[in-house]
Rosetta silent file (secondary structure, phi, psi, omega in degrees, C-alpha in Angstrom):
SEQUENCE: KDLKLADALSRACSAESKEIEEYFINFMQIRDVTLERLELATEEDPSFQEMRSNVRHGWPDKQTLRPELKPSFDMRDSIVLDERLLLKGERVVVPSALRKEMKEILHSANLGHDSMMRRARNTVFWPGINNELRQMAASCDACQRSKPKIQKEPLHQHDKGKTPWEKVGLDFCEFGDREYLIVVDYFSNFIEVEHMTSSTTAHTISKLKQLFARYGIPKTIVSDNGPQFTAEKFQQFAKRWNILHKTSSPGHPQSNGKAEAAVKIIKTLMKRATNAETDPYEGLLELRNTPRQDKPTACMSDDLAACPEPDNTSSPADVSPEEEEEEEDDDDDDDDDDDDDDDDDDDDDDDDSQGEVVLVVELNTRTQ
SCORE:     score description
SCORE:     0.000 S_00000001
   1 L     0.000  -18.973  178.785  237.121  195.333  289.625 S_00000001
   2 L   -84.578   -4.320 -179.123  235.247  193.576  292.422 S_00000001
   3 L   -79.542  109.263 -176.036  232.217  193.065  290.190 S_00000001
   4 L   -77.352  -33.863 -177.859  232.297  189.385  289.290 S_00000001
   5 L  -123.539  118.485 -177.670  229.302  189.438  286.985 S_00000001
   6 L   -72.809  134.989  175.766  228.764  192.389  284.671 S_00000001
   7 L  -113.315 -174.844 -174.937  225.233  193.766  284.534 S_00000001
   8 L   -63.633  -38.159 -177.607  223.536  196.286  282.251 S_00000001
   9 L   -69.128  -35.666  179.889  224.558  199.290  284.330 S_00000001
  10 L   -69.550  -18.779  179.090  228.199  198.291  284.385 S_00000001
  11 L   -94.938    0.744 -176.494  228.091  198.149  280.607 S_00000001
  12 L   -63.340  149.382 -179.378  226.521  201.592  280.265 S_00000001
  13 L   -66.403  142.281  177.787  228.317  204.072  278.059 S_00000001
  14 L   -74.997  148.362  178.015  230.591  206.494  279.837 S_00000001
  15 L   -73.304  -19.228  179.541  229.702  210.169  279.771 S_00000001
  16 L   -75.514  138.368  179.055  233.256  210.931  278.835 S_00000001
  17 L  -107.188  140.012  179.179  233.901  211.256  275.133 S_00000001
  18 L  -108.379  136.930  177.797  237.122  210.219  273.500 S_00000001
  19 L   -74.497  126.385 -178.568  238.491  211.935  270.468 S_00000001
  20 L   -90.288  124.066  179.407  238.732  209.461  267.622 S_00000001
  21 L   -75.456  135.027  177.278  241.884  209.777  265.600 S_00000001
  22 L  -111.540  137.661 -178.947  241.374  209.899  261.872 S_00000001
  23 L  -116.093  133.992 -179.600  244.031  208.803  259.454 S_00000001
  24 L  -116.718  133.397  175.963  244.243  210.047  255.899 S_00000001
  25 L  -108.078  114.324 -179.511  246.198  208.359  253.153 S_00000001
  26 L  -107.377  130.830  177.969  247.173  210.806  250.443 S_00000001
  27 L  -116.543  156.699  175.685  248.647  209.630  247.181 S_00000001
  28 L   -68.780  146.992 -179.945  250.156  211.585  244.368 S_00000001
  29 L   -82.475  132.931  171.573  247.829  212.252  241.487 S_00000001
  30 L   -98.795  104.237 -177.019  248.500  210.497  238.181 S_00000001
  31 L   -77.192  149.816  171.362  247.185  212.977  235.634 S_00000001
  32 L    67.134  -51.209 -179.955  245.830  211.934  232.251 S_00000001
  33 L   -77.902   95.518 -174.830  246.902  208.311  232.636 S_00000001
  34 L   -80.130  166.940  178.281  243.674  207.062  234.178 S_00000001
  35 H   -61.831  -37.703 -179.249  243.147  203.795  235.982 S_00000001
  36 H   -61.846  -41.306  179.237  241.085  202.524  233.075 S_00000001
  37 H   -68.686  -38.052  176.775  243.963  203.087  230.657 S_00000001
  38 H   -63.720  -43.332  179.430  246.422  201.462  233.045 S_00000001
  39 H   -65.230  -41.442 -179.716  244.159  198.445  233.438 S_00000001
  40 H   -65.285  -43.903  179.296  243.600  198.192  229.677 S_00000001
  41 H   -64.854  -34.732  176.700  247.317  198.452  228.918 S_00000001
  42 H   -65.546  -40.176  179.179  248.020  195.796  231.544 S_00000001
  43 H   -66.016  -34.537 -174.412  245.469  193.479  229.929 S_00000001
  44 H   -88.084   -8.281 -178.534  246.949  194.008  226.458 S_00000001
  45 L   -91.956  112.780 -177.750  250.602  193.520  227.474 S_00000001
  46 H   -59.259  -38.774 -179.511  251.561  189.807  227.109 S_00000001
  47 H   -67.022  -34.016  177.929  254.496  190.114  229.500 S_00000001
  48 H   -72.155  -33.070  175.383  252.246  191.677  232.144 S_00000001
  49 H   -63.611  -40.491  177.235  249.724  188.872  231.696 S_00000001
  50 H   -66.590  -38.578  178.532  252.502  186.395  232.352 S_00000001
  51 H   -64.853  -39.974  177.604  253.623  188.420  235.374 S_00000001
  52 H   -61.947  -41.485  177.748  250.074  188.403  236.755 S_00000001
  53 H   -63.792  -39.110  179.002  249.954  184.648  236.355 S_00000001
  54 H   -66.251  -37.152  178.679  253.297  184.330  238.136 S_00000001
  55 H   -66.278  -37.756 -179.221  252.052  186.475  241.023 S_00000001
  56 H   -72.427  -45.611 -167.474  248.948  184.304  241.356 S_00000001
  57 H  -111.101   -2.982 -179.725  250.494  180.861  240.948 S_00000001
  58 L   106.909  146.966 -176.620  254.164  181.333  241.769 S_00000001
  59 L   -86.584  137.023  175.203  257.239  182.326  239.808 S_00000001
  60 L   -79.031 -173.955  175.785  259.107  179.745  237.691 S_00000001
  61 L   -61.947  146.877 -176.798  262.882  179.567  237.331 S_00000001
  62 H   -60.582  -33.663 -176.463  264.429  182.810  236.153 S_00000001
  63 H   -66.814  -24.195 -177.498  265.923  181.155  233.065 S_00000001
  64 H   -89.360   -3.092 -177.393  262.469  180.259  231.715 S_00000001
  65 L   -80.093  158.141  170.557  261.114  183.818  231.913 S_00000001
  66 L   -60.247  150.396  179.105  260.721  186.254  229.038 S_00000001
  67 L   -56.998  -36.948 -177.952  263.745  188.594  228.765 S_00000001
  68 L   -73.790  -14.484  179.251  261.590  191.597  229.713 S_00000001
  69 L   -95.927  -14.455 -177.133  260.429  189.823  232.901 S_00000001
  70 H   -61.498  -38.450  176.898  263.838  188.783  234.191 S_00000001
  71 H   -61.966  -23.907 -179.443  264.562  192.177  235.828 S_00000001
  72 H   -83.627  -10.949 -175.251  261.335  191.735  237.833 S_00000001
  73 H   -64.368  -41.998 -176.704  262.345  188.319  239.144 S_00000001
  74 L   -68.826  -19.213  178.952  264.598  189.683  241.902 S_00000001
  75 L  -110.868   22.136 -174.794  261.776  191.895  243.225 S_00000001
  76 H   -61.676  -29.906 -177.751  259.047  189.263  242.841 S_00000001
  77 H   -71.727  -18.356 -178.027  258.324  189.193  246.584 S_00000001
  78 H  -101.843   -1.430  179.678  257.312  192.873  246.570 S_00000001
  79 E   -96.542  126.335 -179.054  255.017  192.734  243.505 S_00000001
  80 E  -126.512  162.846  179.284  251.340  192.106  244.267 S_00000001
  81 E  -105.146  125.170  176.608  248.149  191.942  242.232 S_00000001
  82 E  -118.007   93.221 -173.768  245.401  194.450  242.969 S_00000001
  83 L    54.829 -105.938 -175.747  242.444  193.341  240.862 S_00000001
  84 L  -102.378    1.274 -178.628  243.647  194.230  237.328 S_00000001
  85 E  -111.763  153.103  172.749  246.737  196.228  238.284 S_00000001
  86 E  -102.707  133.401 -179.026  250.194  195.192  239.436 S_00000001
  87 E  -122.842  144.033  169.210  251.629  197.093  242.386 S_00000001
  88 E  -115.461   98.501 -169.132  255.083  197.284  243.897 S_00000001
  89 L    68.178 -121.305  177.077  254.299  198.472  247.384 S_00000001
  90 L  -100.404    4.663 -175.563  252.077  201.520  246.807 S_00000001
  91 E   -98.253  137.853  178.104  253.499  202.198  243.333 S_00000001
  92 E   -78.720  129.708  174.627  251.696  201.183  240.154 S_00000001
  93 E   -80.014  114.638 -171.463  253.778  198.997  237.837 S_00000001
  94 L   -88.366  128.434  175.229  253.351  200.796  234.499 S_00000001
  95 L   -63.478  157.543 -175.021  253.043  198.739  231.279 S_00000001
  96 H   -61.328  -29.931 -176.901  255.546  199.518  228.527 S_00000001
  97 H   -66.623  -23.410 -176.178  252.884  201.174  226.323 S_00000001
  98 H  -110.025    3.140 -174.878  252.366  204.000  228.848 S_00000001
  99 H   -68.776  -38.484  179.752  255.908  204.509  230.132 S_00000001
 100 H   -62.405  -44.946  179.575  256.813  207.261  227.666 S_00000001
 101 H   -65.185  -38.118  179.442  253.718  209.264  228.576 S_00000001
 102 H   -66.340  -37.911  177.367  254.360  208.728  232.280 S_00000001
 103 H   -64.200  -38.273  178.319  257.934  209.995  231.925 S_00000001
 104 H   -64.953  -35.928  177.445  256.639  213.137  230.200 S_00000001
 105 H   -66.649  -45.621  179.103  254.265  213.745  233.118 S_00000001
 106 H   -62.687  -28.479 -175.454  257.055  213.320  235.653 S_00000001
 107 L   -97.996    3.993 -171.868  259.222  215.682  233.598 S_00000001
 108 L   -61.863  -26.160  178.935  256.525  218.275  232.885 S_00000001
 109 L   -98.012    6.685 -179.093  258.017  220.759  235.371 S_00000001
 110 L    51.549   49.981 -172.792  261.615  220.132  234.212 S_00000001
 111 L   -81.681  -15.193 -175.285  262.519  219.291  237.786 S_00000001
 112 L    93.907  165.843 -172.502  265.662  217.295  237.072 S_00000001
 113 H   -61.499  -48.280 -174.674  266.474  213.654  237.757 S_00000001
 114 H   -61.850  -43.871 -179.713  266.497  213.713  241.572 S_00000001
 115 H   -67.948  -39.179  177.912  263.139  215.466  241.881 S_00000001
 116 H   -62.729  -40.555 -179.443  261.527  213.233  239.267 S_00000001
 117 H   -68.394  -36.677  178.381  262.734  210.133  241.106 S_00000001
 118 H   -62.874  -36.743  177.794  261.432  211.399  244.452 S_00000001
 119 H   -74.233  -40.431 -179.173  258.011  211.776  242.906 S_00000001
 120 H   -62.237  -32.579 -178.954  258.178  208.462  241.056 S_00000001
 121 H   -64.362  -17.910  178.304  258.988  206.655  244.320 S_00000001
 122 H   -99.082   -7.779 -170.081  255.514  207.592  245.562 S_00000001
 123 H  -131.246  -55.320 -168.380  253.562  206.790  242.418 S_00000001
 124 E  -132.543  161.322  179.818  254.908  204.602  239.629 S_00000001
 125 E  -154.998  147.101  162.285  257.498  201.909  238.914 S_00000001
 126 L  -159.606  155.369 -178.985  258.927  199.792  236.157 S_00000001
 127 L   -58.712  129.199  179.295  262.312  198.075  235.848 S_00000001
 128 L    86.629    9.835 -176.553  264.968  200.584  234.794 S_00000001
 129 H   -62.338  -36.225 -178.250  262.920  203.696  235.623 S_00000001
 130 H   -61.386  -48.679 -179.177  265.852  205.336  237.416 S_00000001
 131 H   -65.537  -38.180 -179.037  268.180  205.136  234.407 S_00000001
 132 H   -65.763  -40.682  178.344  265.461  206.253  231.990 S_00000001
 133 H   -69.540  -34.884  177.495  264.662  209.358  234.043 S_00000001
 134 H   -64.192  -43.554  178.500  268.359  210.164  234.388 S_00000001
 135 H   -65.427  -36.775 -179.979  268.809  209.975  230.610 S_00000001
 136 H   -64.993  -43.340  179.110  265.702  212.094  230.081 S_00000001
 137 H   -67.120  -37.441 -178.828  267.003  214.841  232.385 S_00000001
 138 H   -68.592  -28.621 -178.610  270.469  214.713  230.797 S_00000001
 139 L   -93.730    1.633 -178.555  269.022  215.153  227.304 S_00000001
 140 L   -89.035  118.217 -179.923  266.681  218.015  228.291 S_00000001
 141 H   -63.566  -39.861 -178.796  268.023  221.400  227.122 S_00000001
 142 H   -63.512  -40.784  179.028  265.824  223.310  229.578 S_00000001
 143 H   -66.233  -41.949 -176.266  267.142  221.281  232.527 S_00000001
 144 H   -70.858  -37.928 -178.578  270.760  221.639  231.445 S_00000001
 145 H   -67.903  -33.574 -177.753  270.587  225.395  230.750 S_00000001
 146 L   -99.283    8.061  179.900  269.110  226.157  234.164 S_00000001
 147 L   -69.078  132.483  179.815  271.196  223.631  236.087 S_00000001
 148 L   -60.192  133.029 -179.185  273.155  225.319  238.922 S_00000001
 149 L   -84.943  -29.272 -178.508  276.817  225.646  237.982 S_00000001
 150 L  -125.249  126.085  177.198  278.099  226.097  241.542 S_00000001
 151 L   -90.527  108.831 -178.344  276.828  224.140  244.512 S_00000001
 152 L   -84.699  159.062  176.738  276.960  226.489  247.489 S_00000001
 153 L   -65.890  135.626 -178.345  277.139  225.436  251.098 S_00000001
 154 L   -57.381  141.465  179.373  273.618  225.123  252.538 S_00000001
 155 L   -74.258  152.306  177.041  272.446  228.185  254.440 S_00000001
 156 L   -64.703  131.200 -175.180  271.852  227.988  258.152 S_00000001
 157 L   -96.565  143.345  172.988  268.212  227.130  258.743 S_00000001
 158 L   -73.374  171.853  170.704  265.887  228.701  261.294 S_00000001
 159 L   -62.151  130.693 -174.188  263.749  226.661  263.627 S_00000001
 160 L   -81.211  -12.960 -173.290  261.072  225.099  261.408 S_00000001
 161 L    84.827  177.796 -176.222  258.315  225.103  263.992 S_00000001
 162 L  -110.578  -10.767 -176.675  256.170  222.139  264.952 S_00000001
 163 L  -140.584  158.967  177.358  253.171  222.572  262.672 S_00000001
 164 L   -62.426  143.898  174.019  252.436  223.720  259.111 S_00000001
 165 L    63.177   18.234  174.337  252.126  227.450  258.528 S_00000001
 166 L   -77.510  -32.626 -178.429  253.392  228.261  262.014 S_00000001
 167 E  -140.509  127.273 -177.541  256.385  230.090  260.555 S_00000001
 168 E  -129.781  151.204  175.633  256.671  231.525  257.039 S_00000001
 169 E  -108.935  146.608 -176.799  259.334  233.388  255.094 S_00000001
 170 E  -124.309  143.666  172.956  258.652  236.301  252.724 S_00000001
 171 E  -165.259  164.124  177.702  260.575  237.719  249.796 S_00000001
 172 E  -106.421  150.705 -177.319  260.008  239.316  246.403 S_00000001
 173 E  -137.578  135.251  176.287  260.952  237.802  243.068 S_00000001
 174 E  -114.273  132.746  174.898  261.187  239.405  239.622 S_00000001
 175 E  -143.623  124.768 -174.384  260.935  237.423  236.410 S_00000001
 176 L    66.283 -129.349  178.205  260.513  239.068  233.045 S_00000001
 177 L  -107.536   21.533 -178.101  258.513  242.229  233.585 S_00000001
 178 E  -118.646  152.077  176.726  256.525  240.839  236.508 S_00000001
 179 E  -118.830  141.842 -176.324  257.048  240.911  240.258 S_00000001
 180 E  -129.721  146.297  170.449  255.916  238.162  242.622 S_00000001
 181 E   -95.770  123.095 -179.447  255.552  237.800  246.365 S_00000001
 182 E  -104.026  126.154  177.511  257.037  234.484  247.499 S_00000001
 183 E  -124.443  123.019 -176.822  255.765  232.967  250.753 S_00000001
 184 E  -123.659  135.678  177.950  257.329  229.706  251.971 S_00000001
 185 E   -84.183  125.545 -178.129  256.283  227.561  254.925 S_00000001
 186 L   -65.195  -34.573 -173.658  259.258  226.623  257.112 S_00000001
 187 L   -73.846  -43.823 -172.572  257.702  223.347  258.292 S_00000001
 188 L  -112.377   -7.409 -175.582  256.694  221.791  254.959 S_00000001
 189 L    68.336   13.493  178.705  258.612  223.888  252.369 S_00000001
 190 L   -67.588  132.738 -174.815  255.270  224.641  250.683 S_00000001
 191 E  -114.607  130.716  171.568  255.634  227.691  248.419 S_00000001
 192 E  -108.388  139.919 -179.634  252.947  230.217  247.509 S_00000001
 193 E  -123.790  118.945 -179.045  253.487  232.571  244.551 S_00000001
 194 E  -118.114  123.235  176.854  251.425  235.761  244.323 S_00000001
 195 E   -71.306  128.930 -177.797  251.607  238.064  241.290 S_00000001
 196 E  -106.818  114.670  174.158  252.091  241.649  242.470 S_00000001
 197 L   -83.062  -12.743  176.212  250.656  244.408  240.309 S_00000001
 198 L  -149.127  143.354 -177.895  252.000  246.889  242.852 S_00000001
 199 L  -104.271   22.533  179.180  254.843  246.590  245.350 S_00000001
 200 L   -72.052  161.599  177.594  253.452  249.017  247.914 S_00000001
 201 H   -61.443  -41.619 -178.875  253.185  248.081  251.566 S_00000001
 202 H   -61.548  -42.424 -179.489  249.389  248.231  251.406 S_00000001
 203 H   -70.046  -35.758  176.343  249.239  245.808  248.488 S_00000001
 204 H   -62.349  -44.727  178.294  251.716  243.458  250.181 S_00000001
 205 H   -62.241  -40.795  179.327  249.567  243.416  253.313 S_00000001
 206 H   -60.315  -43.278  178.877  246.468  242.751  251.195 S_00000001
 207 H   -64.666  -40.949  179.767  248.105  239.711  249.581 S_00000001
 208 H   -65.792  -38.292  177.739  249.224  238.360  252.954 S_00000001
 209 H   -61.317  -38.908  177.622  245.722  238.752  254.375 S_00000001
 210 H   -62.221  -43.863  179.753  244.380  236.636  251.507 S_00000001
 211 H   -67.164  -41.230 -178.873  246.906  233.893  252.240 S_00000001
 212 H   -68.105  -32.376  175.865  246.303  234.012  255.983 S_00000001
 213 H   -67.957  -26.368 -178.722  242.549  233.764  255.413 S_00000001
 214 H   -84.482  -43.433 -172.172  243.210  230.630  253.359 S_00000001
 215 H  -110.517  -12.920 -174.429  245.775  228.815  255.505 S_00000001
 216 L   109.602  164.663 -177.378  245.578  230.467  258.924 S_00000001
 217 E   -92.765  123.143 -179.773  247.606  233.151  260.653 S_00000001
 218 L   -73.165  160.791  173.935  251.224  232.180  261.339 S_00000001
 219 L   -76.660  -37.582 -172.918  252.957  232.834  264.620 S_00000001
 220 E  -135.047  138.966  169.437  256.101  234.169  262.965 S_00000001
 221 E  -123.121  140.714 -178.472  257.002  235.744  259.644 S_00000001
 222 E  -120.232  131.973 -179.101  260.597  236.219  258.512 S_00000001
 223 E  -145.176  172.726  171.862  261.599  238.746  255.860 S_00000001
 224 L   -84.375 -166.600 -177.868  264.503  240.868  254.714 S_00000001
 225 L  -100.403   36.073  176.186  264.705  244.607  255.348 S_00000001
 226 L   -63.015  155.921 -176.007  262.869  245.651  252.208 S_00000001
 227 H   -61.323  -29.154  179.332  260.884  248.898  252.408 S_00000001
 228 H   -66.486  -33.487 -174.315  257.571  247.034  252.301 S_00000001
 229 H   -91.425  -21.901 -179.863  258.484  245.074  255.443 S_00000001
 230 H   -94.597   -5.309 -179.763  260.162  247.839  257.439 S_00000001
 231 L   -64.935  149.243 -179.910  257.362  250.367  256.920 S_00000001
 232 H   -60.536  -36.317  179.735  255.447  251.440  260.000 S_00000001
 233 H   -61.558  -38.168  178.771  252.212  250.295  258.384 S_00000001
 234 H   -69.579  -37.591  178.143  253.573  246.736  258.091 S_00000001
 235 H   -64.504  -39.415  177.520  254.683  246.766  261.734 S_00000001
 236 H   -65.515  -39.331  177.401  251.201  247.849  262.790 S_00000001
 237 H   -60.758  -47.067 -179.739  249.697  245.079  260.668 S_00000001
 238 H   -63.284  -40.213 -179.822  251.906  242.436  262.321 S_00000001
 239 H   -67.091  -42.577 -177.608  251.122  243.772  265.792 S_00000001
 240 H   -67.120  -32.164 -179.866  247.376  243.923  265.174 S_00000001
 241 L   -94.593   11.499  176.638  247.332  240.351  263.857 S_00000001
 242 L    56.800   45.271  179.867  249.506  239.095  266.742 S_00000001
 243 L  -113.171  132.020  174.203  252.353  238.008  264.451 S_00000001
 244 E   -81.129  118.377 -178.097  256.003  238.076  265.481 S_00000001
 245 E  -103.015  117.816  177.295  257.906  239.734  262.623 S_00000001
 246 E  -110.713  137.895  177.380  261.604  238.898  262.346 S_00000001
 247 E  -116.974  152.511  178.500  263.917  240.550  259.838 S_00000001
 248 L   -72.384  157.846  178.785  267.304  239.413  258.607 S_00000001
 249 E   -66.353  134.906  179.825  270.430  241.229  259.696 S_00000001
 250 L   -56.709  -32.147 -179.824  271.253  244.138  257.331 S_00000001
 251 L   -89.243   -3.583 -178.075  274.819  242.894  257.086 S_00000001
 252 E  -144.380   71.942 -177.234  273.824  239.276  256.613 S_00000001
 253 H   -64.556  -15.524  179.800  270.737  238.957  254.366 S_00000001
 254 H   -64.770  -13.221  178.399  271.414  235.214  254.010 S_00000001
 255 H   -66.972  -12.428  170.972  269.700  234.778  257.381 S_00000001
 256 H   -97.161   40.131 -171.329  266.478  234.909  255.351 S_00000001
 257 H   -63.028  -32.655 -179.312  267.781  231.858  253.512 S_00000001
 258 H   -61.933  -46.334  179.542  264.520  229.901  253.429 S_00000001
 259 H   -69.450  -38.243  178.960  262.752  232.611  251.426 S_00000001
 260 H   -64.846  -38.000  176.844  265.809  233.218  249.237 S_00000001
 261 H   -65.245  -38.331  177.900  265.988  229.509  248.445 S_00000001
 262 H   -65.130  -39.387  177.009  262.282  229.552  247.533 S_00000001
 263 H   -60.911  -43.561  179.551  262.884  232.521  245.211 S_00000001
 264 H   -62.095  -41.135  179.215  265.684  230.607  243.500 S_00000001
 265 H   -62.815  -46.515 -177.750  263.430  227.564  243.057 S_00000001
 266 H   -66.525  -40.380  177.549  260.604  229.626  241.544 S_00000001
 267 H   -62.832  -42.225  178.277  262.956  231.498  239.199 S_00000001
 268 H   -63.064  -42.678  179.013  264.444  228.204  238.023 S_00000001
 269 H   -61.270  -45.470 -178.914  260.963  226.763  237.493 S_00000001
 270 H   -65.949  -38.935  179.436  259.855  229.804  235.471 S_00000001
 271 H   -64.855  -43.057 -179.986  263.039  229.786  233.402 S_00000001
 272 H   -67.538  -38.750  178.028  262.660  226.101  232.588 S_00000001
 273 H   -64.827  -38.355  177.861  258.986  226.542  231.748 S_00000001
 274 H   -65.477  -45.267 -179.947  259.877  229.436  229.425 S_00000001
 275 H   -64.849  -37.110 -178.504  262.620  227.446  227.701 S_00000001
 276 H   -88.891   -3.059 -179.027  260.390  224.407  227.331 S_00000001
 277 L    57.074   46.368  177.202  257.352  226.538  226.342 S_00000001
 278 L  -117.236  169.995 -178.182  255.213  224.968  229.071 S_00000001
 279 L   -78.397  120.382 -179.251  252.794  226.439  231.596 S_00000001
 280 H   -64.160  -27.948  179.469  254.693  227.589  234.727 S_00000001
 281 H   -72.267  -31.202  172.347  251.623  226.996  236.892 S_00000001
 282 H   -65.817  -39.081  175.667  251.548  223.374  235.787 S_00000001
 283 H   -64.351  -36.909  177.640  255.192  223.239  236.806 S_00000001
 284 H   -64.076  -38.875  176.939  254.296  224.781  240.174 S_00000001
 285 H   -62.561  -44.580  178.662  251.724  222.036  240.711 S_00000001
 286 H   -64.369  -37.607  177.889  254.321  219.364  239.934 S_00000001
 287 H   -61.425  -44.503 -179.920  256.774  221.091  242.281 S_00000001
 288 H   -67.113  -30.003  179.911  254.258  221.007  245.118 S_00000001
 289 H   -81.566   -5.822 -176.249  253.512  217.354  244.405 S_00000001
 290 L   -94.828  122.118  177.501  257.198  216.431  244.561 S_00000001
 291 L   -61.724  146.981  177.321  258.524  215.295  247.976 S_00000001
 292 E   -91.389  162.826 -178.784  261.551  217.194  249.260 S_00000001
 293 L   -63.238  -36.329 -176.654  264.783  215.591  250.404 S_00000001
 294 L   -93.999    6.560 -179.752  264.243  216.636  254.018 S_00000001
 295 E  -150.390  117.141 -174.398  260.549  215.730  254.078 S_00000001
 296 L   -70.479  -23.064 -179.757  259.075  212.484  252.738 S_00000001
 297 L   -78.954  164.066 -173.816  255.572  213.851  252.241 S_00000001
 298 L   -67.210  -52.698 -176.971  254.645  215.752  249.117 S_00000001
 299 L  -171.225 -164.160 -170.506  253.858  219.146  250.582 S_00000001
 300 H   -63.336  -26.602 -176.518  251.782  221.078  253.059 S_00000001
 301 H   -61.750  -28.613  177.025  248.483  219.495  251.991 S_00000001
 302 H   -66.331  -24.399 -175.941  249.570  216.235  253.624 S_00000001
 303 H   -99.450   -4.677 -176.074  249.816  218.095  256.922 S_00000001
 304 H   -65.139  -24.761  175.589  246.602  220.094  256.683 S_00000001
 305 H   -66.309  -17.574  179.325  244.784  217.303  258.510 S_00000001
 306 H  -121.080   45.606 -179.067  247.045  218.225  261.431 S_00000001
 307 L   -64.310  159.750  179.340  246.870  221.990  261.176 S_00000001
 308 L   -55.351  140.334  176.390  247.810  224.059  264.227 S_00000001
 309 L   -68.907  162.658 -175.965  245.198  224.033  266.948 S_00000001
 310 L   -53.904  -39.046 -178.620  243.429  227.331  267.648 S_00000001
 311 L   -77.213  -11.218  177.043  245.686  228.148  270.598 S_00000001
 312 L   -96.211  -12.820  179.601  248.732  227.376  268.462 S_00000001
 313 L  -110.934  125.653 -176.769  247.649  229.584  265.586 S_00000001
 314 E   -64.054  152.652  174.475  247.560  233.309  266.184 S_00000001
 315 L  -128.428  149.025 -177.929  244.331  235.194  265.632 S_00000001
 316 L   -64.756  144.452  177.065  243.966  238.901  264.917 S_00000001
 317 L   -64.958  155.983  179.011  243.281  241.145  267.879 S_00000001
 318 L   -63.570  128.425 -178.558  239.819  242.572  268.211 S_00000001
 319 L  -125.719  127.287  179.722  239.594  245.638  266.040 S_00000001
 320 L   -75.072  155.417  177.279  236.662  248.020  266.155 S_00000001
 321 H   -56.687  -33.992 -179.941  235.051  249.210  262.904 S_00000001
 322 H   -64.186  -39.495  179.701  236.271  252.718  263.718 S_00000001
 323 H   -66.684  -38.314  178.425  239.875  251.508  263.858 S_00000001
 324 H   -63.359  -43.370  179.607  239.473  249.681  260.549 S_00000001
 325 H   -64.572  -38.587  179.211  238.056  252.811  258.928 S_00000001
 326 H   -63.405  -39.864  179.684  240.897  254.873  260.395 S_00000001
 327 H   -65.802  -40.427  179.201  243.454  252.444  258.969 S_00000001
 328 H   -64.017  -38.833  178.073  241.801  252.587  255.555 S_00000001
 329 H   -63.543  -39.716  178.167  241.874  256.399  255.680 S_00000001
 330 H   -63.486  -39.512  178.751  245.579  256.282  256.525 S_00000001
 331 H   -61.381  -41.391 -178.542  246.166  253.967  253.589 S_00000001
 332 H   -65.833  -39.491 -179.184  244.400  256.391  251.276 S_00000001
 333 H   -66.420  -38.826 -176.606  246.461  259.334  252.562 S_00000001
 334 H   -74.119  -26.841 -172.246  249.745  257.469  252.169 S_00000001
 335 L  -121.991   43.069 -179.423  249.000  256.172  248.703 S_00000001
 336 H   -59.078  -37.644 -176.649  247.177  259.052  246.970 S_00000001
 337 H   -71.963  -16.482 -175.003  249.339  258.613  243.904 S_00000001
 338 H  -108.141   14.558 -175.714  248.481  254.936  243.724 S_00000001
 339 H   -58.923  -47.302 -178.041  244.681  255.219  244.073 S_00000001
 340 H   -64.378  -40.010  179.849  244.018  254.314  240.467 S_00000001
 341 H   -64.133  -37.409 -179.000  246.527  251.491  240.604 S_00000001
 342 H   -65.137  -35.518  176.826  244.922  250.149  243.777 S_00000001
 343 H   -62.701  -41.563  177.339  241.554  250.003  242.013 S_00000001
 344 H   -65.836  -34.134 -179.343  243.165  247.973  239.277 S_00000001
 345 H   -62.533  -38.571  179.755  244.833  245.840  241.908 S_00000001
 346 H   -60.498  -41.575  178.488  241.444  244.896  243.364 S_00000001
 347 H   -65.964  -40.137 -179.844  240.344  243.650  239.957 S_00000001
 348 H   -65.427  -35.112  179.083  243.624  241.832  239.510 S_00000001
 349 H   -61.371  -40.406  178.619  243.227  240.246  242.933 S_00000001
 350 H   -63.341  -42.141  179.550  239.891  238.819  241.832 S_00000001
 351 H   -65.379  -40.101 -178.980  241.460  237.489  238.647 S_00000001
 352 H   -63.737  -42.568 -177.173  244.402  236.080  240.565 S_00000001
 353 H   -65.937  -30.932  178.894  242.173  234.312  243.079 S_00000001
 354 H   -74.651  -25.004 -176.258  240.176  232.741  240.249 S_00000001
 355 L   -98.182    9.062 -178.127  243.328  231.582  238.543 S_00000001
 356 L   -67.746  146.085  179.271  245.008  230.051  241.561 S_00000001
 357 L   -79.899  124.812  177.757  246.237  226.536  241.188 S_00000001
 358 L   -87.573  123.671 -176.951  244.294  224.153  243.386 S_00000001
 359 L   -83.016  122.489  179.377  246.604  221.598  244.907 S_00000001
 360 L  -124.201  125.318  177.538  245.260  218.073  244.643 S_00000001
 361 L  -130.737   68.145  176.587  247.185  215.125  245.975 S_00000001
 362 L  -132.204  133.756  174.065  244.889  212.160  245.633 S_00000001
 363 L  -111.806  123.134 -175.591  245.445  209.060  243.574 S_00000001
 364 L   -80.868   27.235  178.367  242.274  207.162  242.839 S_00000001
 365 L   -71.439  132.502  176.981  244.156  203.899  242.849 S_00000001
 366 L   -79.218  125.583  176.629  242.258  201.154  244.565 S_00000001
 367 L  -123.461  150.910  179.500  244.340  199.581  247.319 S_00000001
 368 L  -109.929    0.000    0.000  243.494  196.710  249.576 S_00000001
């Protein structure tokens, strides 16, 4: 501070390095309706051309506007022009020619009015969108048939943790003639669905290892007292991978409420997809892209840029090859009757991994 005139040495770079924070802006994906189609529809819509002119040069009196533009007059201060598109905040103002198709995309998972609106608030807008989505949900047979008849009091929630995938809940779900392993992240409500060709402890552990290799090893897993989770083999797995395993009280299974709620969501999604004759995995993608009431972001992918640091994410204890071979031998002894099924399971695992839905939450909208 006593240096009155800075010289070259005083300007030299410091040996200390500072971590540069990176910020990522993730937008919801608008499928099928591409930017080119949105721009073309905007160019061909006379009312949108007039709106673009009003945004550029100023809005006239409300009485002189076209009837279809009058609802936009009160929100004129929030509508901006981004090259050839009109935006309201970060939401694309959709021309009338594409609104029906956009509503079908928002409704593709039969999520109901509230969920559709939560997603629309991050992506698209037009005057009256709220009422149109409400009418669409009310007239949908699949939504009405699977609508909950009794609203129960919310279950007591566990501590959510401070980072994604720090704490996960586990449960099994049956739909049709298939069984699924449901894994839900407490922090982000992100749900993974794994088809189970076998419900043995060994196969359950195998599925969890695949998920942990993909997202990281959680600190805590919460499950009910099912035989797969109370088996000695599962306890050894949790101990070896440095995971704290908590089980719900036998007299109060609702303490595993996060996983039970996820099971209910997935069953409802599958039922609606079956009734509407749509792909349930497409519905799962829409579910993951839909923000939850208690979390404004879409899902866990928004938080992956801030995944737990290495010291915050458990890592498996060092295991010698001999111990691994011994564990595999124990698995073979315990599951002699399921050897053939396990071979089929390996093939199914490969098929399942190839068929997994890749979560994409990027909107290629140009913003300034």
